[in-house]
C-alpha positions as CSV (number, residue, x, y, z in Angstrom):
1,M,87.1,79.6,99.6
2,T,84.4,79.7,96.9
3,D,82.6,82.9,96.2
4,Q,78.9,83.0,95.1
5,R,78.7,82.3,91.4
6,P,76.4,84.2,89.0
7,D,72.7,83.3,89.4
8,N,72.1,81.7,86.0
9,S,68.6,80.7,87.1
10,V,67.4,84.3,86.9
11,Q,68.3,84.3,83.2
12,R,66.5,81.0,82.6
13,R,63.1,82.4,83.6
14,S,62.6,84.0,80.2
15,F,61.2,82.2,77.2
16,L,62.5,82.1,73.7
17,K,60.7,81.7,70.4
18,R,61.9,80.0,67.3
19,T,60.5,81.2,64.0
20,S,60.7,79.0,61.0
21,A,61.2,80.2,57.4
22,L,57.4,79.8,56.9
23,G,56.7,82.1,59.8
24,A,55.5,79.6,62.4
25,T,56.4,80.4,66.0
26,V,57.3,77.8,68.5
27,T,57.9,78.6,72.2
28,L,61.0,76.9,73.7
29,A,62.2,76.5,77.2
30,S,64.3,79.1,78.8
31,F,68.0,79.5,78.0
32,A,71.0,80.5,80.1
33,G,72.6,83.7,79.0
34,C,69.3,85.4,78.0
35,A,69.6,88.5,80.2
36,G,70.5,90.9,77.4
37,G,73.5,91.6,75.2
38,D,76.6,93.7,75.8
39,G,75.0,96.9,74.7
40,D,71.5,98.4,74.9
41,D,69.8,95.5,73.2
42,G,68.7,93.8,76.4
43,G,65.0,94.3,77.4
44,D,62.6,93.8,80.3
45,T,60.3,91.5,78.4
46,D,60.4,87.8,78.9
47,T,59.6,86.8,75.4
48,Q,61.1,87.8,72.1
49,T,60.2,86.7,68.5
50,V,62.7,86.5,65.7
51,A,61.5,86.5,62.2
52,G,62.6,83.5,60.2
53,G,64.5,83.9,56.9
54,G,66.7,82.0,54.5
55,D,66.8,78.2,54.7
56,S,67.3,77.7,58.4
57,D,65.6,78.6,61.7
58,T,67.3,80.8,64.3
59,V,66.9,80.9,68.0
60,D,67.0,84.3,69.8
61,M,68.6,84.0,73.2
62,D,68.0,87.6,74.2
63,G,71.6,88.5,73.6
64,F,72.7,86.3,70.7
65,Q,71.2,84.1,68.0
66,V,72.1,80.5,67.1
67,P,70.9,78.3,64.3
68,S,68.1,75.9,65.3
69,E,70.3,72.9,64.6
70,N,72.6,74.0,67.4
71,V,69.7,73.8,69.9
72,V,68.9,70.1,70.6
73,P,66.7,68.1,73.0
74,Q,68.3,66.7,76.2
75,S,67.7,63.2,74.8
76,E,70.1,63.7,72.0
77,L,72.9,64.9,74.3
78,D,75.6,62.6,75.7
79,D,76.9,63.0,79.3
80,A,80.4,63.3,77.9
81,Q,79.4,66.5,76.1
82,A,78.4,68.3,79.3
83,I,80.6,71.2,80.4
84,P,81.2,71.0,84.2
85,E,81.1,74.1,86.3
86,L,84.2,76.2,85.4
87,T,86.2,77.7,88.3
88,L,88.3,80.8,88.1
89,I,91.1,81.0,90.8
90,V,92.1,84.4,92.1
91,N,93.6,85.9,95.2
92,P,91.3,87.0,98.0
93,P,89.7,90.5,97.8
94,D,91.6,91.8,100.7
95,A,94.9,90.9,98.9
96,Q,94.0,91.9,95.3
97,P,90.6,93.7,95.4
98,D,90.7,94.8,91.7
99,D,91.7,91.3,90.5
100,H,88.9,89.7,92.5
101,E,86.3,92.2,91.2
102,T,87.5,91.6,87.7
103,S,87.1,87.8,88.2
104,M,83.6,88.2,89.4
105,F,82.7,90.4,86.5
106,V,84.2,88.1,83.9
107,T,82.6,84.9,85.2
108,E,79.2,86.7,85.1
109,E,79.8,87.5,81.4
110,I,80.9,83.9,80.6
111,A,77.8,82.5,82.3
112,K,75.6,84.3,79.8
113,L,76.7,81.7,77.2
114,G,75.0,78.9,79.2
115,I,78.0,77.9,81.3
116,D,78.0,77.5,85.1
117,T,80.9,79.5,86.5
118,T,82.3,80.1,90.0
119,V,85.2,82.2,91.5
120,E,87.4,80.5,94.0
121,T,89.8,82.5,96.2
122,M,93.2,81.2,97.1
123,T,96.2,82.8,98.8
124,W,99.1,83.2,96.4
125,P,101.1,80.2,97.7
126,S,98.0,78.0,97.3
127,Q,97.2,79.3,93.9
128,S,100.8,78.9,92.7
129,S,100.9,75.4,93.9
130,T,97.5,74.5,92.4
131,V,98.4,75.9,89.0
132,W,102.1,75.6,88.7
133,D,102.4,72.1,90.2
134,G,99.1,70.6,89.1
135,E,96.6,70.1,86.3
136,D,93.3,70.1,88.3
137,W,92.2,73.7,87.5
138,D,90.1,75.5,84.8
139,M,91.0,79.2,84.8
140,T,93.4,81.3,86.8
141,F,94.0,85.0,87.3
142,W,97.7,85.5,86.8
143,Q,100.2,88.4,86.8
144,M,103.7,88.5,85.4
145,V,105.8,91.5,86.6
146,G,108.4,93.5,84.6
147,R,112.0,92.6,85.1
148,P,115.1,93.8,83.1
149,S,115.5,90.5,81.3
150,R,111.9,90.8,80.0
151,L,112.8,94.0,78.2
152,D,113.7,91.6,75.4
153,P,110.6,89.7,74.4
154,D,112.4,86.4,74.1
155,E,111.8,85.3,77.8
156,F,108.1,85.7,77.7
157,S,107.7,84.6,74.1
158,V,109.7,81.4,74.5
159,Q,109.0,80.4,78.1
160,M,105.3,81.2,78.0
161,G,104.6,80.0,74.5
162,H,106.9,77.2,73.4
163,S,105.5,73.7,74.1
164,D,108.8,72.6,75.7
165,F,108.0,74.8,78.7
166,Q,104.6,73.2,79.7
167,Q,106.1,72.3,83.0
168,G,107.2,75.9,83.5
169,Y,105.9,79.3,82.5
170,N,103.7,77.7,79.8
171,Y,101.6,76.4,82.7
172,Y,98.4,76.5,80.6
173,F,99.7,73.6,78.4
174,W,99.4,75.3,75.1
175,E,101.2,74.1,72.0
176,D,101.4,75.2,68.4
177,E,104.0,73.8,66.0
178,E,104.2,76.9,63.8
179,Y,104.6,79.1,66.9
180,D,107.4,76.8,68.2
181,E,109.3,77.1,64.9
182,K,109.0,80.9,64.7
183,V,109.9,81.6,68.3
184,M,113.0,79.5,68.1
185,A,113.9,81.0,64.7
186,Q,113.9,84.6,66.2
187,R,116.5,83.4,68.8
188,E,119.0,82.6,66.0
189,E,118.2,85.6,63.7
190,L,121.1,88.0,63.0
191,D,119.0,90.7,61.4
192,Q,117.2,92.8,64.0
193,D,114.3,93.8,61.6
194,T,113.7,90.1,60.7
195,R,113.8,89.1,64.4
196,E,111.2,91.8,65.2
197,Q,109.0,90.5,62.4
198,L,109.2,86.9,63.7
199,I,108.2,88.1,67.2
200,K,105.2,89.9,65.7
201,E,104.2,86.8,63.8
202,C,104.4,84.8,67.0
203,Q,102.0,87.3,68.6
204,Q,99.5,86.9,65.8
205,I,99.5,83.1,66.2
206,F,99.0,83.4,70.0
207,H,96.3,86.0,69.5
208,D,94.4,83.9,67.0
209,R,94.4,80.7,69.1
210,G,93.7,82.5,72.4
211,P,95.3,80.1,74.9
212,S,95.0,82.9,77.5
213,T,93.3,86.3,77.7
214,F,95.5,89.3,78.4
215,L,93.7,92.1,80.2
216,M,96.2,94.9,80.6
217,Y,99.7,96.0,80.9
218,P,99.7,97.6,84.4
219,Q,101.3,100.9,85.2
220,K,104.0,100.8,87.8
221,T,103.4,103.8,90.2
222,I,106.5,104.9,92.2
223,P,106.4,108.0,94.4
224,W,109.5,109.6,95.9
225,N,110.7,112.7,97.6
226,S,112.0,114.9,94.8
227,D,113.0,117.7,97.1
228,R,115.6,115.5,98.6
229,W,116.6,113.3,95.7
230,E,117.4,113.7,92.0
231,G,118.5,111.3,89.3
232,V,115.5,109.0,89.3
233,V,115.3,107.2,85.9
234,E,112.0,106.2,84.5
235,L,113.0,103.2,82.5
236,N,110.7,102.3,79.6
237,G,108.8,99.1,80.5
238,M,110.2,99.0,84.1
239,G,109.3,102.2,85.9
240,A,111.3,104.2,88.3
241,V,112.5,101.3,90.5
242,N,115.5,99.9,88.6
243,M,119.2,99.7,88.8
244,L,119.8,102.9,86.8
245,T,117.8,104.8,89.4
246,F,119.7,103.5,92.4
247,A,123.0,104.0,90.5
248,N,122.2,107.6,89.6
249,M,120.3,109.0,92.5
250,E,121.9,111.9,94.3
251,P,120.8,113.8,97.4
252,T,120.1,117.5,96.9
253,G,121.1,118.3,100.4
254,D,123.0,116.8,103.3
255,R,121.0,113.5,103.4
256,T,123.4,110.6,103.1
257,E,121.1,107.5,103.3
258,L,118.3,106.5,101.0
259,N,115.3,105.0,102.8
260,I,112.9,103.0,100.6
261,A,110.0,100.7,101.4
262,Y,108.5,97.4,100.2
263,D,105.4,95.7,101.4
264,Q,106.8,92.1,101.2
265,Q,109.8,90.6,102.9
266,L,113.0,89.5,101.2
267,Q,112.9,85.8,100.2
268,A,116.6,85.2,99.6
269,L,120.0,86.9,99.1
270,N,121.4,84.3,96.8
271,P,123.2,85.2,93.5
272,F,121.6,82.1,91.7
273,D,118.1,82.9,92.8
274,Q,115.7,85.8,92.4
275,S,112.4,85.1,94.1
276,G,110.8,88.5,94.1
277,E,111.1,92.2,93.3
278,I,112.8,93.2,96.5
279,D,115.3,90.4,96.0
280,M,116.1,91.7,92.5
281,I,116.8,95.2,93.7
282,Q,119.3,93.9,96.3
283,H,120.9,91.6,93.8
284,R,121.6,94.3,91.3
285,M,123.5,96.5,93.8
286,I,125.5,93.7,95.5
287,W,126.6,91.7,92.4
288,D,127.8,93.2,89.2
289,R,126.5,91.9,85.8
290,L,128.3,92.0,82.5
291,A,125.5,94.1,81.1
292,W,122.5,96.1,82.1
293,P,119.7,98.0,80.2
294,N,120.2,101.6,79.2
295,E,117.4,104.2,79.3
296,S,116.2,102.9,75.9
297,A,115.8,99.4,77.5
298,L,118.6,98.0,75.3
299,P,121.5,96.1,76.8
300,E,124.8,97.9,77.2
301,P,128.1,96.9,78.8
302,R,128.4,97.2,82.6
303,L,131.3,95.1,84.0
304,A,132.0,94.2,80.4
305,E,133.9,96.7,78.3
306,E,132.2,95.7,75.1
307,F,130.4,92.8,73.3
308,N,132.5,91.6,70.4
309,W,130.8,89.0,68.2
310,K,133.7,87.4,66.4
311,D,131.3,85.4,64.3
312,D,127.7,84.2,64.5
313,T,128.4,81.8,67.4
314,T,131.4,83.3,69.2
315,L,131.1,86.2,71.6
316,E,134.3,87.7,73.1
317,V,133.8,89.8,76.2
318,P,136.6,91.8,77.8
319,I,135.9,93.0,81.4
320,K,137.0,96.1,83.3
321,Q,140.5,95.8,84.7
322,G,141.5,96.7,88.2
323,H,138.0,96.0,89.7
324,T,137.7,94.0,92.9
325,F,135.2,92.2,95.0
326,H,134.2,93.7,98.3
327,D,136.9,91.7,100.1
328,G,139.6,93.2,97.9
329,E,140.2,90.2,95.7
330,P,140.4,91.0,91.9
331,V,137.5,90.3,89.6
332,T,138.9,88.2,86.7
333,A,137.8,86.3,83.7
334,E,138.0,83.1,85.8
335,D,135.3,84.5,88.0
336,V,133.1,85.2,85.0
337,K,133.5,81.7,83.6
338,Y,132.9,80.2,87.1
339,S,129.8,82.3,87.6
340,Y,128.2,81.2,84.3
341,N,129.2,77.5,84.6
342,I,127.3,77.3,87.9
343,H,124.1,77.8,86.0
344,R,125.2,75.2,83.4
345,D,126.1,72.6,86.1
346,Y,123.0,73.1,88.3
347,S,119.4,73.9,87.7
348,T,119.0,77.5,88.8
349,Y,116.7,80.4,88.2
350,F,119.0,81.5,85.4
351,S,119.9,78.2,83.7
352,G,117.6,78.8,80.7
353,P,119.6,81.7,79.2
354,V,122.9,79.7,79.3
355,E,121.4,76.6,77.7
356,P,122.7,77.5,74.2
357,V,126.2,78.1,75.5
358,N,128.5,75.3,74.3
359,E,131.8,76.3,76.0
360,I,133.2,79.2,78.0
361,T,136.9,79.9,77.5
362,V,139.3,82.2,79.5
363,V,141.3,84.1,76.8
364,D,143.4,86.1,79.4
365,D,142.9,87.5,82.9
366,H,140.3,90.0,81.7
367,T,138.8,88.4,78.6
368,V,136.2,85.6,78.4
369,E,134.8,83.9,75.2
370,F,131.4,82.3,74.9
371,S,130.8,79.7,72.2
372,F,127.2,78.9,71.3
373,D,125.5,75.9,69.6
374,Y,123.7,78.5,67.5
375,H,123.5,82.3,67.4
376,F,121.5,83.3,70.5
377,A,120.4,86.9,69.8
378,P,118.8,87.5,73.3
379,F,122.0,86.6,75.2
380,P,123.2,90.1,76.1
381,M,119.9,90.9,78.0
382,A,118.7,87.4,78.9
383,A,122.0,86.2,80.4
384,M,124.6,89.0,80.6
385,G,122.0,91.3,82.1
386,R,120.9,88.8,84.7
387,I,123.7,86.5,85.9
388,A,125.6,87.8,88.9
389,I,129.4,87.6,88.8
390,I,130.5,85.8,92.0
391,P,133.9,85.3,93.6
392,K,135.2,81.9,92.6
393,H,137.6,81.8,95.6
394,K,134.6,82.0,98.0
395,W,132.1,79.8,96.2
396,T,134.5,77.0,95.4
397,D,135.0,76.6,99.2
398,I,131.3,76.8,99.9
399,I,130.3,74.1,97.3
400,E,133.2,71.8,98.1
401,N,133.3,72.1,101.9
402,R,130.4,73.9,103.4
403,M,127.2,73.5,101.3
404,D,124.7,71.3,103.0
405,V,122.1,71.4,100.2
406,D,122.1,69.8,96.7
407,N,122.0,73.1,94.8
408,P,123.9,76.4,95.5
409,M,120.6,78.2,94.7
410,L,119.4,76.9,98.1
411,Y,122.4,78.1,100.0
412,Q,122.3,81.3,102.0
413,E,125.7,83.1,102.7
414,D,126.0,84.7,106.1
415,E,127.5,87.7,104.4
416,P,126.8,87.9,100.6
417,L,129.9,88.9,98.7
418,G,129.9,90.6,95.4
419,S,131.6,93.4,93.5
420,G,128.6,95.7,92.9
421,P,128.2,99.4,93.9
422,M,126.9,98.4,97.4
423,E,128.1,96.0,100.1
424,F,125.9,93.9,102.3
425,V,125.7,95.0,105.9
426,H,122.7,93.3,107.5
427,W,119.4,91.7,106.8
428,N,116.3,91.0,108.9
429,S,114.0,89.4,106.4
430,S,110.8,90.8,108.0
431,E,112.2,94.3,108.8
432,E,115.1,95.7,106.7
433,V,118.0,95.1,104.4
434,R,120.9,97.5,104.7
435,L,123.5,98.0,102.0
436,E,126.4,100.5,102.1
437,R,128.4,102.1,99.3
438,F,131.4,100.3,97.9
439,D,133.8,103.2,97.5
440,D,136.1,101.3,95.1
441,H,133.5,100.5,92.5
442,F,134.2,101.6,88.9
443,D,130.9,103.6,89.0
444,P,130.4,104.7,92.6
445,I,127.1,105.9,93.9
446,A,126.5,109.3,95.4
447,Y,125.0,108.3,98.8
448,E,126.4,106.3,101.7
449,A,123.8,103.7,102.3
450,R,120.4,102.3,101.3
451,N,117.9,100.9,103.8
452,S,115.1,98.8,102.3
453,R,112.4,98.6,104.9
454,I,109.6,96.1,105.0
455,I,106.3,97.8,105.7
456,P,103.2,95.7,105.0
457,S,100.8,98.6,105.8
458,V,99.9,100.8,102.9
459,Q,98.8,103.6,105.3
460,T,102.1,103.4,107.2
461,M,104.0,103.6,104.0
462,L,102.2,106.7,102.9
463,T,102.5,108.4,106.2
464,Q,106.2,107.8,106.4
465,L,106.7,109.1,102.9
466,E,104.8,112.3,103.7
467,N,106.6,112.9,106.9
468,G,110.0,112.3,105.4
469,T,110.9,109.1,107.2
470,L,110.9,107.4,103.8
471,D,112.4,108.7,100.5
472,M,110.7,106.3,98.1
473,L,108.0,103.6,97.9
474,A,109.6,100.9,95.8
475,N,106.2,99.2,95.4
476,Y,102.7,100.2,96.3
477,R,99.7,97.9,96.2
478,G,97.1,100.2,97.6
479,D,94.5,102.4,95.9
480,K,96.5,104.3,93.3
481,N,93.9,107.1,93.1
482,V,94.6,107.7,96.8
483,L,98.3,107.7,96.1
484,R,97.9,110.2,93.3
485,E,95.8,112.4,95.6
486,R,98.3,112.4,98.4
487,V,101.3,113.1,96.1
488,D,99.4,116.0,94.4
489,Q,98.8,117.5,97.9
490,N,102.5,117.4,98.8
491,D,105.0,119.7,96.9
492,S,107.9,117.6,98.0
493,L,106.7,114.4,96.3
494,T,106.7,113.3,92.7
495,M,105.2,110.1,91.2
496,A,106.1,108.2,88.0
497,A,103.4,106.0,86.4
498,T,105.0,103.8,83.7
499,T,103.4,101.1,81.6
500,T,105.4,97.9,82.3
501,V,106.5,94.9,80.3
502,G,104.4,92.8,82.8
503,F,100.8,92.0,82.4
504,K,97.6,90.7,84.0
505,Q,95.9,87.8,82.3
506,I,93.3,85.1,82.8
507,S,94.7,81.8,81.6
508,Y,92.9,78.6,80.5
509,N,94.0,75.1,81.1
510,N,94.4,74.1,77.5
511,D,94.8,70.4,78.5
512,R,91.3,70.3,80.1
513,P,88.0,70.2,78.2
514,P,86.4,72.4,76.9
515,F,89.5,74.6,76.8
516,H,91.2,72.2,74.4
517,I,89.0,73.6,71.7
518,D,90.3,76.7,70.0
519,G,86.7,78.0,69.3
520,F,85.8,77.8,73.0
521,R,88.9,79.8,74.0
522,R,88.2,82.4,71.4
523,A,84.6,82.6,72.7
524,M,86.0,83.3,76.1
525,N,88.1,86.1,74.7
526,H,84.9,87.7,73.4
527,R,83.5,87.9,77.0
528,F,86.0,90.4,78.3
529,D,84.9,94.0,78.5
530,K,88.4,95.3,78.7
531,E,87.4,99.0,78.5
532,T,85.3,98.6,81.7
533,I,87.9,96.4,83.4
534,V,90.9,98.7,82.8
535,N,89.1,102.1,83.0
536,D,86.6,101.4,85.8
537,I,87.8,98.6,87.9
538,Y,91.5,99.5,87.7
539,S,90.7,103.2,87.3
540,G,92.8,103.5,84.2
541,W,96.1,102.5,85.8
542,G,97.2,100.5,82.8
543,S,97.0,100.0,79.1
544,I,94.4,97.7,77.5
545,A,96.1,94.7,76.1
546,P,95.3,93.0,72.8
547,N,95.9,89.3,73.2
548,T,99.7,89.3,73.2
549,L,102.3,88.8,75.9
550,V,104.5,91.5,74.4
551,S,103.7,94.7,76.1
552,S,102.9,97.9,74.2
553,A,105.8,99.4,76.2
554,L,108.1,97.6,73.9
555,E,107.3,99.7,70.8
556,N,109.7,97.9,68.4
557,W,108.5,94.4,69.4
558,H,104.8,94.9,70.1
559,N,102.4,93.9,67.2
560,D,100.1,96.9,67.1
561,E,98.2,95.5,64.1
562,L,96.5,92.9,66.3
563,E,92.7,93.3,66.3
564,R,91.2,93.2,69.7
565,Y,88.5,90.7,70.4
566,E,85.2,92.4,70.3
567,F,83.2,92.3,73.6
568,S,80.1,90.7,72.2
569,L,77.8,87.8,73.1
570,Q,77.1,87.2,69.4
571,A,80.7,87.0,68.5
572,A,81.3,84.6,71.3
573,A,78.4,82.5,70.2
574,N,79.5,82.5,66.6
575,E,82.9,81.0,67.7
576,L,81.0,78.3,69.6
577,I,78.7,77.6,66.7
578,E,81.5,77.3,64.2
579,A,83.3,74.9,66.6
580,G,80.2,72.6,66.8
581,F,78.9,73.5,70.3
582,V,75.2,73.0,71.0
583,W,72.7,74.2,73.6
584,D,70.2,72.1,75.5
585,E,66.8,73.3,74.5
586,S,65.4,72.5,78.0
587,D,67.7,74.7,80.1
588,G,69.9,76.5,77.7
589,M,73.2,75.0,79.0
590,L,76.1,74.8,76.6
591,Y,77.5,71.4,75.5
592,M,80.6,70.3,73.7
593,P,80.6,68.9,70.2
594,A,79.9,65.2,70.3
595,D,83.0,64.4,68.3
596,N,85.4,66.6,70.4
597,T,85.0,65.9,74.1
598,E,88.5,64.6,74.7
599,I,91.9,66.2,74.5
600,D,92.9,63.9,71.6
601,G,89.7,64.8,69.7
602,D,89.5,66.6,66.3
603,D,90.5,70.0,67.6
604,E,90.8,72.7,65.0
605,P,94.3,74.0,64.1
């Protein structure tokens, strides 16, 4: 589905005047993008005159000026220089109304530079397939959510920035040799201060080259019944829905079961996969991890007793003794080794963090040793905080005798078995997941069961929270102002609004002209009125993002010295002028530099 694109023809009705250094005035044809600037400098008149000065002429385009040499006759332009209509892909307005409104707003601003633009709506599966699995796209609205592993900036910084991941999270095909070197260097860095500095330098490179435009770091809004429950933990960068909350919550009265709601159904209950937010919350309670984040968003031992770096490339991890799986079998170092080797032997959701592991050795029944090819600083959060410890005695039988698929990530157990604080009871993917307390856990929870209910209707969610049927909304995609209003009107409810490590962005296909040119991408970055987008369209439910994928929620890692791109037509035009772009004097459309129309052209560093 394609939405109506901005009417550039309206802007082309005006006439422009070029004034030479001698003062002569020549009337030119209309130009796209001449409907006024970003501030109050737009006018109602159709003609403007600009005084000449210096050694060159300038052309006033009602919002920005360009040197006359950058305005050329149609006869001097090659077809290869033409910029095709640029399409921005976004979810439909009934699914993501604010994202869609932002997309319409942004494309109108881009069009003012003399570029035909359009917005195309796709469902998330179609958008994901088009962008993730293909190359035939220009721009896409994208969102990455906050997850525990992303509390360390390594995951986003490497997978969304390093050129080796262009078939993965670096779906916009960006590459920079200096960035690649620095982002890999931070992985091996022993000194924390130096590692933080390297991450900040990577952010500066990303910001300056502008392969994507980051709009905001959204706030995660979580309401719950605070009359009935206490112990909710608002985790920095994650919000109130996290493993610490569900481990620490306690009923204030005689309620024994926690009822929470999601608006999307569970995709899988597989320890090697994690397809969505609701999946993650089930995983964390069914299967233990060696580590998890503390309230400061730093990794601390969970099933592990401690992290003992014997040297730069050897990590010894003793695990808790006397702990068992839900079937009563003991959890041993062999189970830990087996759990990690699955991700080394198969391509799974968590294979990336174990890639630097050279060998895993069982020291004794309760101690495992990891040997690395190089010091891998993010390992405690990136791997130990994510990889589920599974029972070797069950999964050996599954893989050798029962698995009818090529990868254990695709296999669904009838009754998932772990050693976490809750046991699996039943699952109806479109209705509910029920977990019950594992009484023998080393850190037992204070309630008997948790029911995760799938409720697509925002109104039904709110009504059931207000009438006490639900205790918490684990995600909420409706109008947050309405949510705030309803919570404020109910003394039993509390709401946490937390800036997350996730972000909303509009990404450019860097492998597709004209986005292969740095100056063009930087010009795009100057067409985003982030103040209006965040404060008006999203009603302030987020923090304005400078152009970095490291959220401001990560105070030690976020580069707060980055200078935000100014929302300015002139600044955008200046980038295009410097990069050699020209405008057609007959209709004001923008054209690429004649010597840089192909991907292998002379792009600037």
